[in-house]
N, C-alpha and C positions, 0 to 999 in steps of 0.2 A: 633738400629744401628745408629752410628754417621754419618751424612752426611756433617757436617762441624765441626770445632773445638768445638763449643758450642751448636750445634743443633742436637737433637736426633729425629729419626723417629721411631715410633712404633705403633702397632695396638692399637686402642682405647679400653678402658674398661669402664664399668659403673662408676668406681671410678674416671674417668676423666671428668665426666659430668659437674661438677661445673666449672672447669677450662675452658672447652670448651664454656660453656654459657658465662663466663666472657670474653673470647676472642671474641666471636660474639658481645657482647655489646661494647667492646672496639673498634671494627672495624665497627660499624654500618654505619658510614658515608663513610668509605673507600669501603665497599661492596655494598652500595646502588645502584650504577650504573651498577653492574654486577650480582646481585642476585635478585630472586623474592621477592616480599613483604613478610615480616614475621610478623605474629600476635604477640602481646606482650608476650603471653605465650611461644613462641619459645625461648625466651631468659632466660629460667629457667633451673636449673639443672635437674629438674624432666623430662622436655621434652627431654633434651639431653640424660639422662639416658635411657629413653624408646627407643629413636632412636638407641642408641648404642646397646642395648639389642636385638633389632629386626634385626640388619644389618648383622648378621652372620659373624662378624669379617672382614668385607670389608671396614672398615674405619681406616685410619691412621692419626695420629696427629704428628705435629712438636712441639717439646718442646725446649725452650731455657734453657739449664742447668745452664748457668751463671746468669740467672734471676729467680732463684728459681723454675725452671721447668715449667714456664708459657707456655701455648699453644700459638703458633705463626703461626699455619697453619693447614689445614685439607685437606685430599685427600680421596676420596671414590669411590668405584666401585658400581654402582647401575644397576638395570635391568639385573642382571646376568641370562643368558640363557645358559643351557647346551644342550646336544643332538647334532644335526648336525650344530647348529650355534656356540656354545661355545663363547659367546661374552658378553661384559659388557660396560657400559658407565662410563667414568671417569670424575669426577668433582674435582676441587681443588681451594684453595685460600691461600694466605699468608698475614699475618699481614702487614698493611701499613708501619710500621716502618722497615720491613725486606725485602722490595722489592729490587730487583737489586743485591741480594747476591748469586744468583744461587741455592737457596734452592729448588725451585719447580722442576727444571729439574732433580736434583739428586734424589728427592723424587719420581718423576714420573718414573724414571728408576727402582727404587726398587719396586714400585707398579706393574709395568709391569712384572718384574721378578716373583713376587708372583702370578700374574694373570696367567702366563704361568706355572710355576713350582708347585704351590700349588693348584690352582683352575682348572688347565687344560684348560684354555681358549685359543682360537685360535686368537682372535681379541679383541682389545679395541678401542672404539670410543670416541670422545670428540667433543664438539661444543663450539665455541666462538662467541661472538658478532662480527659483521662485522668490527667494529672499534677497537677491542681489539687486536692491533698488538703485544703487549707484550706477550699475551697468545699464539697467533699464532706462534711467534718465539720460545716459549718454546716447543710447540708441534712439530714443524719442527726439532728443535735441538734433540728431543727425538725419531726421526724416524717416526713420524706420517705424513701421506700424506693427503692433502686436496682432498676430493672426491665429494663435493657438497655444495649446499646452501639450507637451510631450511627457507623458508619465514615465517615470523611471528611465529617463533618456540616457544619462551617462553615469558611470560608476565614479563618484567623487568622494574622496576622504572616507573610504570604507563602506559606502552604501550607494545603491541606485537612487539617483536624485531626479526629481521632476524639473523640467525646464520650460520657461516661457519662450515662445518662438516669435521672432520678429522678421520682417522683410522690408527691403527698400527697392522700389522699382526705379531703375536708372533712366529709362527712356521707353518709348512706345514704338520704335522703329522695328521693322522685321529683322530677323537674324541676318547678319552681314554675310555669313558663310554658307547660306543655303541657296540652292538654285531656285528659280521662280517656280511657283506651284504649276502643275500641269493644267492645261486649258480644260475648261468644262464644256467646251463646244463639242458636239458630236461630229465625227469625221463623216465625209460623204462616201466612205468606202462601201462598195457593194458587198453583200453577204454571199 
């Protein structure tokens, strides 16, 4: 799906692994202050192919169609839990050269739609570093509500960093995959 004139959002496939590895390499300095440390083998097509194959289709990539289809961003739902919780955690980043173009809010909206309509999720959560005001604005714009602070939540750029936690409720319907609750009526069985 096009989210801007020259930017396509679609689910990642194993065939995208080399382009995703290249995007991570190209943005290594840009992402250093917001992402965990990555071992050198993280930046290989093989690592990204394995990660994409394992994720169950819950990773989306942004492609610049005017630049030969290069990857310029990534969004992913992780920790997907069904049953009575029906929730997942959202993570995202955009190429440093593409900041400020409104790409992530448009992509977050589509990922939340898929989380609701395709995955049957009730809730999506996201966390940002306390000083990442741009990401906090993205989440607020997309209907996420701040609900807490997680002290020393992730090890980022050499230290444990606090994160502000946000959530977006996607609907109020009961979980689609649960059986109906048991009846509360007493049976007329003799003792």
